N, C-alpha and C positions, 0 to 999 in steps of 0.2 A: 764406523758407528752407524747404528740404525737412526734415521731421521725421526726427530720429535717435534713437539709443539712449541718448545721453549726457544728463548733466545737469551742466554746469559751473556753480558757484556764481559764478565770476569769470573774466574773461579775463586771460590772462597777459600779462607785458610785451611789447610790440612792437618789432621791429628793422626797419631797411630795409637790404637788400643791393642793390648797384648793380654791374652786371658791364659792364667795358670791355674788349673781348675781343682787342684788338691789342697785338702786342709787336714788338720790333726783330727777334728770331730765335726760332724754335721750339727749345726746348732738346730735347736728345735723350731726356731722361727725362720729359718733360711730357705728362700726359694730360688737362689741363685744356683748356676750351674757349678756346684761344687761337689767334691767327692773325697770321701775318707781315705787317708793312706792306710796301708795294711801291713807296713814293715816297721814294727816297734816304734811309732811315732815319729818316723823320718822318712824323707823320700828316698827311695832306692836310686843308687847312682846311675845304673843303666836306664831307669825309666826317666831320670832327669835328662840325661843326655839324648836319649831317643825323642823326647818331648822337644827339646831345643832344635834338633835336627829337623823335626816336623814344622816347627814354627817357621825356620828359615826356608823350607821348601814351600810353605804356604805363601810367604813373602815373595819368593822368586816367581811364583805363579801370578802374583798379584801386581807385579812391577809395571806390566804395560798399562794398568789402569791409572796409575800416577806418575808416569814417566815424566822427568824433568820438573816435577813439583817439589817444594820444600816442606818439610815436616816441621811444625812449630811446636808441637808437644807429644810427649809418649806417656801413656799411662799403662802401668803393670798392674792389673787387677786379678781377682780370684773369686773363689778359693782363698788361699793364704799364699801369696807369692814369696814371701819371706822364707817358706819351707824351701825354696831353692837356694842353692849355695851362692855365695857372693862370686864365686869364680864362674859360676853357670850364667849369672846375670851379667857379668863382666863380658864374658864371650858373646853372649847373645846381642848386647849393645854394640859392641866392636863389629860384629857381622852386620848389623843394622846399618851402622855408619858407612861400611863399604859398599852398601848397595843403594842407600837413598841419602839426599842432602838434608842435613838437620840445620835449622837456623842457628845462628850463634848464640841466642838466648834460649835455645830449646829448653822447655821444663819438662824433667823427666821424673815422673812420681812412681812410687813403689809403694803398694799396700803391704803393711806389716802387722803381726798380732803379736801382744805381749807374750803369748804363750810360746812363741817361736824365737823370744829374744834371748841373746847371748851376748855377754860382754864382748865389745869390739866387733860384733857382727854389723851393726849399723855403720860403723867407720869403713868396713869393707865394702858395703853397698855404696857408700859416698864415694870411695876411691874407685869403684866400678863405673861411676858416672851418673848415678842416680842423684838428682838435685833436690828432690822433695820426698819426704816421707809422709804417708798418712797411716796413722795407728789406729787400730780398731779397739779402743778402750771400751766404748759402750757404758760402763759405769765404774765408779770407784768404791761400790758398796758389795762386799762379798756375797751377802745373801742375793742380792739381785743377779749378780754375775753367775751364781750358782743356779738361779732360776732360768737364766737364758742360756745355760748350757756351755758357758764359756770355759776355756782350759786354763785361764790365768786368774789370778786374785788381784786384789787392789795394790798390793805391794809391788807385784810385778809390773803392773800398769804404771805406776809412778816411776819405777827404776827405768822401764823402756823409755818414758817420756823424757826422763833427765838424760838419757843416752843420745836420744834424737836432738835433743837441744844443743849438746856439745858437737854433734857432727853435721847438723844442717842448718842453713840459713833459715830455711822455712820448712814448717811441718804442719800437719793437721791432725785433730782428735776428732774421733767419731764418738758422739754420745747419743745414747738413746733415753726416750722418756715415756711415761705412761706404761712403766713396766708392773709385772704381777706384784701387787703388794706396795708399790711405791706411793709415798705420800708427797706433797709439795715440800714438807721440811726435808725428806729424803734428797729430793731433786736439788734443792739449794745447797745441801752439803756437797753434792756431786758437783755442782757449779763452782762452788768455793775451792774445792780441790783442784778441778780443772784450770781455774784462773790463777791460782798459786803457782801454776807451773808455766806461766807466761806464754800460752799458746799463741800463734800468729793467725791461725785459722781453725775454726771449729765448725764441724757439720753435725747437725741434730736430725734424729730420725724418730719418728712417732712409731712405737712398735704396733705393727698391724699383723692380723693373723691372715696369712697367705693361704691359699689352697694348696694341697698337696705337700703340706707341712706336718711334722709331728703335733704342732700347737693347732692345726686344723682338726686333727683327730681327738685331742685332748686339750680344749680350749682352757687357758689359765683365767683367772679371774683378774682382770686389769681395771685401771681407774676408769669411771664414767667419762663420757665425753666431755661434759663441763669442767671436770677436773683436768683432763687432757688439755683443754683451750687454755685453763688458767696456767698449767704448767709452761705451755709455750709462751704466754704473756711473761711469766716471771724470766724464762730463759732470754727471751728478746731484750728485756729491760737491762737485766744484769750484765749481759754481754755487751750491749750498746755502752753501759756506763763504764766497762773495762776497755772501750775503744774498739770493740769488735762489732763492726757495722754489718747489718743484715743486707746482703747484695743479691740473694737468690732465695728461694723458699726455704732451703735447708741449710743455707751457708752463711757464715759470719768470718769476717776477715778484717784484719788491721790494714792500713793504707798500703798498697803496693803488694799485698799479699793474697790476692784472689787467686783461684785456681784457673789458670789460663787453659788446661785442657777441658774442663767443665763449662767455661765461658764459650769455647768455641762449639760445644754441643748446643747451647742454650741460644747462641746467635746463628743456629742453622748453617754451622760450617761443615767441613767434610772431615770424615774419619774412616781410615781403613781399620778393620778389625780382623786380627789373626788370632788363632787358638780356638780350643773347643768351644763351640757356642758363640763365638764373637760375632758382632754385627757391623756392618759397614753401610756408610752412606757416601756416596761419591758422585760428584756433579761434572757434567760435560757441558759443551756449549748449547746442546740441544735436548738434554734429558738429564734427569736424576735417577741414580740406581741405588737400591737397597740390597744387600747380600746378607746371608747368615751362613755360618760354618755348622758342620755336623757337631751335635752336642756331646755325644758320649766320647770320653777321651780315647780309648783304644781306637775306635772306629774313626774318629778325626785324624788320629795318626796314620792310620792306615790309608785313608783316603788321601791325606796331605802328600804321603810319600809317593802315592800313584799318580799325583797330578790334579787330583779333584777335590780339594777340601770344602768347596763351596756347596752347600745343600739347598740353597734357594737364592735366586737371583731375579729380581723384578724391577722393573722401572716404576717410579712412584707416579700415580696416575695424576694427569693434571687438574683434576678436580679436588684432588687431597692436598695439594701443594700448600694452599692458604691455611688449611687447619694444621698441617704438620708443622709450618713455620711458627703459628700462633701458639701451639701447644709447648713449644720449646721457649720462645721469647718472652711469653708473658710469665716465666717464672723468675724473671730478672726485676728487682725491685725498681730500678730505673727505667725499666721497659727498653725500646729501642728506637733508633733513628729511624724516621719514616722512609728514607731511601733504601735502608737495608732490606726491606721487604721486597722491593724490586729486584735488588742486587742478587738475593739468594733464590728467588721463586721465578723471576722473569715476569712478575704478574705487576700490574699498575695496583697502587693502594686503593684505587677508586672501586676495585672488584670486591673489596671487602667493606666498602663505605656503609652498606645497609647494617652490617654485623657490628661495625664500630659505634654507629649511631645508636643501636639498641643498647649495647653495653654502656655507652655514656649516659644513656636515659636512665639506666638500672643503677648509676653511681658505682659502677665497676670499673671504668676506664677514663682515662684522661688524654684528650688528643690535642696537640698544638700543632702549628704549621711544620715543625720540624720533628717531633717526637710522639710516640705513643706509649703510655705506661699504665699499670693497674693502679687504682685508688687504694687506700688502705683496706677498704671494703672489698675491693676486687682481689686483693692479694690474700685476706682471710677467707674468701670464697672463690679460690682460684679455680676448682673444677667447675663451678657454675659459669665463671666468665669464659673459660676454655670452651666450653659445650655451646656457646653462641656462635663459634666460628666452624662448628661441624657441618 
């Protein structure tokens, strides 16, 4: 290993992210690395098989980076991972278990869309070893779903959630707000429907117009910022009243149902990412490394099979460590233990005391001898708070 400036006493928990890049239809707001399938709305068997083979080749090449370490969570994201057959997911997870040690309570999440839902499909994913489903509902309003370019309707979304509740002990619903033409009354109806399904975890996302998307070229009329802030307040209050407590900027959960995988991200843990466009952050005793894979699926598969799936591999610069940590950890409503900063960065908390003091003076942060967390104001103006640590 190349010598570095860091001195980590121990390595953080390790997660595995797997990117499955295909979807039925590219949504007009989506800037993720997702690609439409072109075979009658289903994934070609040969493509599915070849991609799984490429993922395993990628993992094999990465094993020296994580040798001897335990994986505490797996997240299969996309794209629409539920386009892959349960048999393919079963095979993939079995092959992963043969290569790396999983913790006894390893959380394994699969993203699924109601548009790919079939009766008993979720049950088969559960049998394959998936422990947690994340369902991309986005809305229960057919007009809004159509405006978002979704391939499912409200009835399909409700049916998918009912099926998930029967198969999984925990599951997540994704909801979006500040949608084209959406009113606060519309949002309240979405929330009422969502809560009637007794979810244990809900993630909420403000519709933002991202560059290089259809919406960027043809922007829809969306609610004003003041209305969007009011929508967030409504959601926070109603979800809290239902026992879903906000623990991260976009995440609400019942007791013991927080997403372990995402918590590891926010606490500056390690993650190995395999699949087209996947990112990694891996710690060593004296340095931290970031990697990214080739984005285009066919190129990724070609590179993975030839032993070189990594497009970029860089050490995180020493001067960037504090900001990288704070960028993530300040997303947590309860903040973080002061010792965690040193454990994950190798830096003394005193190295950022000037920025901490500035944030405290602006009523954006609370610091005690043992912890650091955003104030209500800091949580509402998170970008301003994070910027102080640049």
